[in-house]
C-alpha positions as CSV (number, residue, x, y, z in Angstrom):
1,M,-94.0,10.0,39.0
2,S,-95.0,6.3,38.3
3,T,-91.6,4.7,37.9
4,T,-88.1,4.9,39.5
5,A,-85.6,7.2,37.9
6,R,-82.8,4.7,37.0
7,L,-84.3,1.3,36.2
8,G,-87.9,2.4,35.4
9,L,-89.3,0.1,38.1
10,P,-93.1,0.7,38.5
11,F,-94.3,2.1,41.8
12,L,-97.3,0.6,43.6
13,Q,-100.2,3.0,43.6
14,A,-102.5,3.6,46.6
15,A,-105.5,1.2,46.5
16,Q,-104.0,-0.6,43.4
17,A,-105.6,-3.8,42.4
18,Q,-103.4,-6.7,41.4
19,K,-100.3,-5.4,43.0
20,H,-98.5,-8.6,42.2
21,V,-98.4,-7.7,38.5
22,T,-96.5,-4.4,39.3
23,V,-94.2,-6.2,41.7
24,N,-93.4,-9.0,39.2
25,D,-92.7,-6.5,36.5
26,A,-90.2,-4.7,38.8
27,L,-88.6,-8.0,39.7
28,V,-88.1,-8.9,36.0
29,R,-86.2,-5.7,35.4
30,I,-84.1,-6.0,38.5
31,D,-83.2,-9.6,37.6
32,A,-82.2,-8.6,34.1
33,T,-80.1,-5.6,34.9
34,S,-78.2,-7.0,38.0
35,Q,-74.9,-8.7,36.8
36,M,-76.2,-8.0,33.3
37,V,-75.5,-10.4,30.4
38,L,-76.7,-9.4,26.9
39,T,-76.9,-12.2,24.4
40,S,-76.1,-9.9,21.6
41,V,-75.9,-6.2,20.8
42,D,-75.9,-6.6,17.0
43,Q,-79.0,-8.7,16.4
44,A,-81.8,-6.6,14.7
45,T,-84.5,-9.2,14.5
46,P,-86.0,-10.6,17.8
47,P,-85.4,-14.3,18.1
48,A,-88.4,-16.5,17.6
49,L,-87.2,-18.6,20.6
50,A,-85.6,-17.0,23.7
51,N,-85.6,-17.9,27.4
52,D,-87.4,-15.9,29.9
53,G,-84.9,-13.3,31.3
54,E,-82.7,-13.4,28.2
55,C,-81.5,-9.9,27.3
56,F,-80.4,-8.1,24.1
57,G,-79.1,-4.7,23.3
58,V,-81.4,-3.4,20.6
59,P,-79.4,-2.0,17.7
60,N,-80.3,0.7,15.2
61,G,-82.6,-0.7,12.5
62,A,-84.2,-3.3,14.7
63,V,-87.5,-4.6,13.3
64,N,-90.7,-6.4,14.5
65,D,-91.3,-6.3,18.2
66,W,-88.0,-4.3,18.7
67,S,-88.9,-1.5,16.2
68,G,-88.7,1.9,17.8
69,H,-86.6,0.6,20.7
70,A,-83.0,1.1,19.4
71,G,-80.6,1.7,22.3
72,E,-82.8,0.0,24.8
73,I,-82.4,-3.4,26.5
74,A,-85.0,-6.0,25.4
75,I,-85.9,-8.5,28.1
76,R,-87.8,-11.7,27.3
77,S,-90.7,-12.1,29.7
78,N,-93.8,-14.4,29.4
79,G,-93.5,-14.7,25.7
80,G,-93.2,-11.0,25.0
81,W,-90.6,-8.2,25.6
82,V,-90.0,-5.8,28.4
83,F,-87.7,-2.7,27.5
84,V,-85.3,-0.9,29.8
85,T,-83.4,2.3,28.9
86,P,-79.8,1.9,29.9
87,Q,-77.8,4.9,31.3
88,R,-74.3,6.0,30.3
89,G,-71.8,4.1,32.2
90,W,-73.7,0.8,32.6
91,R,-71.7,-2.3,32.1
92,A,-72.7,-5.7,30.7
93,R,-71.3,-9.0,29.5
94,I,-71.7,-9.5,25.7
95,A,-72.3,-13.2,25.5
96,D,-71.8,-13.7,21.8
97,R,-68.5,-11.9,21.9
98,E,-67.3,-13.2,25.3
99,T,-66.4,-9.7,26.4
100,D,-67.6,-6.8,28.5
101,A,-68.9,-3.6,27.3
102,V,-69.9,-0.1,28.6
103,F,-72.9,1.9,27.4
104,D,-71.8,5.4,26.2
105,G,-75.3,6.8,26.0
106,A,-76.0,5.6,22.6
107,D,-74.0,2.4,21.9
108,W,-72.4,-0.5,23.7
109,R,-68.6,0.0,23.5
110,I,-66.6,-3.3,23.7
111,G,-63.7,-3.6,26.1
112,V,-63.8,0.0,27.5
113,L,-61.4,0.6,30.4
114,A,-61.9,4.5,30.4
115,L,-64.4,6.7,28.7
116,S,-64.0,10.5,28.5
117,E,-66.6,13.2,28.6
118,N,-66.6,13.3,24.8
119,D,-66.5,9.6,24.3
120,A,-62.8,9.1,23.7
121,A,-62.0,5.6,25.1
122,T,-59.2,3.2,26.0
123,R,-60.3,-0.3,25.1
124,H,-58.7,-3.7,26.0
125,E,-59.4,-6.6,23.7
126,I,-58.3,-10.2,23.5
127,L,-58.5,-11.7,20.0
128,E,-58.5,-15.6,19.9
129,I,-57.4,-17.5,16.8
130,E,-57.4,-21.3,16.3
131,H,-54.6,-21.8,13.7
132,V,-54.1,-25.1,11.9
133,L,-50.5,-25.3,10.9
134,A,-49.5,-25.7,7.2
135,A,-46.6,-27.9,6.3
136,G,-43.2,-26.2,5.8
137,A,-40.3,-24.4,7.4
138,T,-42.5,-21.5,8.4
139,D,-46.3,-20.6,8.5
140,Q,-48.2,-17.3,8.9
141,V,-51.3,-16.4,10.7
142,S,-52.6,-13.7,8.4
143,A,-53.3,-10.3,9.8
144,A,-53.4,-11.6,13.4
145,L,-52.0,-8.4,14.8
146,P,-54.6,-5.6,13.9
147,G,-53.5,-2.2,12.7
148,G,-54.1,0.7,14.9
149,A,-53.6,-1.3,18.1
150,V,-50.9,-1.5,20.8
151,V,-50.2,-5.2,21.5
152,L,-49.2,-6.1,25.0
153,G,-48.4,-9.7,24.2
154,V,-49.4,-13.0,22.7
155,T,-50.3,-16.1,24.7
156,G,-51.2,-19.5,23.3
157,R,-51.5,-23.2,23.7
158,V,-50.9,-26.2,21.4
159,T,-54.3,-27.8,21.1
160,S,-53.2,-30.6,18.7
161,A,-49.7,-31.9,18.9
162,I,-47.3,-30.4,16.4
163,T,-45.6,-33.0,14.1
164,G,-42.8,-32.8,11.6
165,T,-39.0,-32.8,11.6
166,L,-38.7,-29.8,13.9
167,A,-37.4,-29.9,17.5
168,G,-39.2,-26.8,18.6
169,W,-40.7,-23.5,17.2
170,R,-40.7,-19.8,17.7
171,I,-43.3,-17.1,17.2
172,G,-42.9,-13.5,16.1
173,V,-43.2,-11.3,13.1
174,A,-41.1,-10.6,10.0
175,G,-37.8,-9.1,11.1
176,S,-38.3,-10.4,14.6
177,D,-39.3,-14.0,14.4
178,N,-38.9,-14.7,18.2
179,R,-40.7,-11.6,19.5
180,Y,-43.3,-13.7,21.3
181,G,-41.3,-16.8,22.1
182,S,-38.7,-19.4,21.1
183,G,-37.7,-22.9,22.0
184,L,-41.4,-23.8,22.3
185,G,-42.6,-27.4,22.7
186,L,-44.6,-29.6,20.4
187,A,-46.8,-31.6,22.7
188,Q,-50.5,-31.0,23.2
189,G,-50.9,-28.6,26.1
190,T,-47.6,-26.7,25.5
191,W,-48.2,-23.1,26.3
192,L,-46.5,-19.7,25.5
193,R,-46.7,-16.3,27.2
194,G,-45.0,-13.8,25.0
195,L,-44.8,-10.4,26.6
196,T,-43.8,-7.4,24.5
197,S,-40.9,-5.8,26.5
198,S,-42.4,-2.4,25.6
199,P,-45.9,-2.2,24.3
200,Q,-45.7,-2.6,20.5
201,A,-47.9,-0.5,18.2
202,Y,-48.8,-1.9,14.8
203,Y,-50.0,0.6,12.3
204,A,-51.3,-1.9,9.7
205,D,-52.6,-5.4,9.9
206,T,-49.5,-7.7,10.5
207,D,-49.0,-11.4,10.1
208,I,-47.8,-13.6,13.0
209,L,-44.8,-15.7,11.8
210,L,-44.4,-19.2,13.1
211,S,-40.9,-20.8,12.4
212,G,-39.8,-24.4,13.0
213,E,-36.4,-24.9,14.9
214,G,-34.3,-27.6,13.5
215,G,-36.8,-28.8,10.9
216,D,-40.2,-28.2,9.3
217,F,-43.8,-28.2,10.5
218,A,-46.1,-31.1,9.2
219,T,-49.4,-30.8,11.2
220,G,-50.7,-29.4,14.5
221,T,-53.1,-26.8,15.8
222,I,-52.3,-23.8,18.0
223,R,-54.7,-21.5,19.8
224,L,-53.4,-17.9,20.0
225,A,-54.7,-15.0,22.1
226,I,-53.7,-11.5,21.1
227,H,-53.8,-9.1,24.1
228,L,-54.1,-5.5,22.9
229,W,-55.2,-1.9,23.6
230,R,-57.2,0.3,21.1
231,L,-57.6,4.1,21.4
232,D,-60.9,5.5,20.3
233,L,-61.2,9.2,19.2
234,P,-63.4,11.8,21.0
235,G,-66.5,12.9,19.3
């Protein structure tokens, strides 16, 4: 056995020359897999420029230097790539999605809280939307609430002051226009925390409805975050 079982760290051999090469290779792997951050798990082409220590989850169909390494972690080192095979249950931060993921033995699963023996999963996600208001009595954020998800609530912040003839505003959905808040302010920095009294399932993509109170919207920008669960089927 020439490498360790979990991280594939190379063992020093008896009377080995240039031991520093083996030790440095092991340090590269430890550095990459401790508190692991993957720049992306979707990028199939190795970047022409990457920093030493930068890591990628290699997807199916990867090409060039990553060809034949699908499912592995590619670590940039000294102008080339070092590869590590992750094990089921490893966790990593996925930088280009700003979320965490769990490796299920084949793929990186975003937002997994629990993973069953046969790959059923409970996932938690936060979807952020920067919405520029349209003028009028109401406005819609199209398909903001995804189908097949259980929404725990909606939070948000006014990032550019809301103008118009309105005195305040509310947020919800058609048929329940204040589900996630009412009497909300107009100034930049105003926030909302709309908790669904019972977790609310949406079976189809659903618009968020924004309604002016006492007047109409003119301009403004609102940042919304949809806090939700998804249930993945077993294999």
